[in-house]
Kinemage of the C-alpha trace (Angstrom):
@kinemage 1
@onewidth
@group {chain A} dominant
@subgroup {mainchain}
@vectorlist {calphas} color= white
{ca met a 1} P 16.197 -65.639 32.624
{ca thr a 2} L 18.371 -62.836 31.352
{ca tyr a 3} L 17.321 -60.002 29.044
{ca ser a 4} L 19.029 -61.578 26.030
{ca gln a 5} L 17.455 -64.967 26.789
{ca met a 6} L 14.038 -63.274 26.941
{ca ile a 7} L 14.669 -61.708 23.531
{ca asp a 8} L 15.683 -65.092 22.094
{ca val a 9} L 12.593 -66.876 23.453
{ca leu a 10} L 10.172 -64.172 22.323
{ca ser a 11} L 11.801 -64.083 18.889
{ca glu a 12} L 11.367 -67.840 18.510
{ca lys a 13} L 7.758 -67.853 19.748
{ca thr a 14} L 6.585 -64.891 17.658
{ca gly a 15} L 8.712 -65.328 14.542
{ca gln a 16} L 9.858 -61.697 14.813
{ca gln a 17} L 13.452 -60.555 14.413
{ca lys a 18} L 15.495 -60.093 17.591
{ca asn a 19} L 15.992 -56.371 16.893
{ca thr a 20} L 12.223 -55.868 16.707
{ca ile a 21} L 11.690 -57.696 19.997
{ca lys a 22} L 14.490 -55.692 21.632
{ca gln a 23} L 12.896 -52.403 20.508
{ca ile a 24} L 9.486 -53.489 21.822
{ca leu a 25} L 10.907 -54.517 25.213
{ca thr a 26} L 12.887 -51.287 25.493
{ca glu a 27} L 9.815 -49.159 24.756
{ca phe a 28} L 7.748 -51.269 27.164
{ca gln a 29} L 10.263 -50.641 29.943
{ca lys a 30} L 10.416 -46.900 29.213
{ca thr a 31} L 6.616 -46.662 29.146
{ca cys a 32} L 6.305 -48.498 32.473
{ca leu a 33} L 8.859 -46.225 34.140
{ca asp a 34} L 7.223 -43.090 32.718
{ca glu a 35} L 3.824 -44.171 34.066
{ca leu a 36} L 5.254 -45.039 37.476
{ca lys a 37} L 7.055 -41.704 37.650
{ca glu a 38} L 3.686 -39.985 37.147
{ca asp a 39} L 2.399 -42.046 40.105
{ca asn a 40} L 0.232 -44.306 37.942
{ca lys a 41} L -0.131 -48.050 38.431
{ca val a 42} L 1.036 -50.438 35.724
{ca lys a 43} L -1.198 -53.516 35.575
{ca leu a 44} L -0.145 -56.656 33.739
{ca pro a 45} L -3.234 -58.907 33.813
{ca leu a 46} L -1.531 -62.288 34.194
{ca leu a 47} L 1.338 -61.156 36.436
{ca gly a 48} L 0.307 -58.339 38.751
{ca thr a 49} L 0.638 -54.623 39.375
{ca phe a 50} L 3.642 -52.314 39.682
{ca ile a 51} L 3.108 -49.430 42.112
{ca leu a 52} L 5.317 -46.494 43.051
{ca gly a 53} L 6.002 -46.418 46.784
{ca asp a 54} L 8.099 -44.479 49.269
{ca phe a 55} L 10.965 -45.657 51.426
{ca lys a 56} L 10.708 -43.561 54.544
{ca gly a 57} L 13.866 -41.899 55.769
{ca arg a 58} L 15.135 -42.832 59.196
{ca ser a 59} L 17.998 -42.519 61.624
{ca val a 60} L 19.692 -45.479 63.248
{ca lys a 61} L 22.172 -45.610 66.106
{ca leu a 62} L 24.523 -48.593 66.240
{ca lys a 63} L 27.397 -48.716 68.728
{ca asp a 64} L 27.839 -44.965 69.120
{ca lys a 65} L 27.523 -44.334 65.382
{ca his a 66} L 24.570 -42.583 63.820
{ca tyr a 67} L 23.371 -43.535 60.382
{ca ser a 68} L 20.702 -41.652 58.527
{ca phe a 69} L 18.859 -42.779 55.433
{ca glu a 70} L 17.029 -40.311 53.245
{ca ser a 71} L 13.617 -41.155 51.864
{ca phe a 72} L 13.379 -42.201 48.230
{ca lys a 73} L 10.964 -43.715 45.721
{ca ile a 74} L 10.775 -47.477 45.190
{ca ile a 75} L 8.851 -49.734 42.838
{ca lys a 76} L 6.572 -52.240 44.553
{ca phe a 77} L 5.073 -55.282 42.869
{ca lys a 78} L 1.809 -56.869 43.913
{ca gln a 79} L 1.336 -60.363 42.544
{ca gly a 80} L -1.919 -60.952 40.684
{ca lys a 81} L -4.413 -63.637 41.644
{ca lys a 82} L -4.003 -65.514 38.339
{ca ala a 83} L -0.216 -65.681 38.793
{ca lys a 84} L -0.617 -66.818 42.399
{ca asp a 85} L -3.111 -69.522 41.427
{ca phe a 86} L -0.905 -70.691 38.535
{ca leu a 87} L 2.204 -70.964 40.727
{ca asn a 88} L 0.372 -72.791 43.519
{ca gln a 89} L -1.317 -75.503 41.435
């Protein structure tokens, strides 16, 4: 499902205008990213939890070439039990 499809579906189900739904989704995304940047978890009860993690830097040697990767932040997602149970019925 694409972003615009999500807006269409939510608009139909809630009876709200598409612009309103788009604003809500945009603010939701910004809020989630702000919380993750402050190293807080974002829990969505039926889906799971978003957590900020680290990708550790490393060096790799392949056929006489050295590659190095710097460490950086990543977003991890841990599936919730309710979502797991729902998908495995």
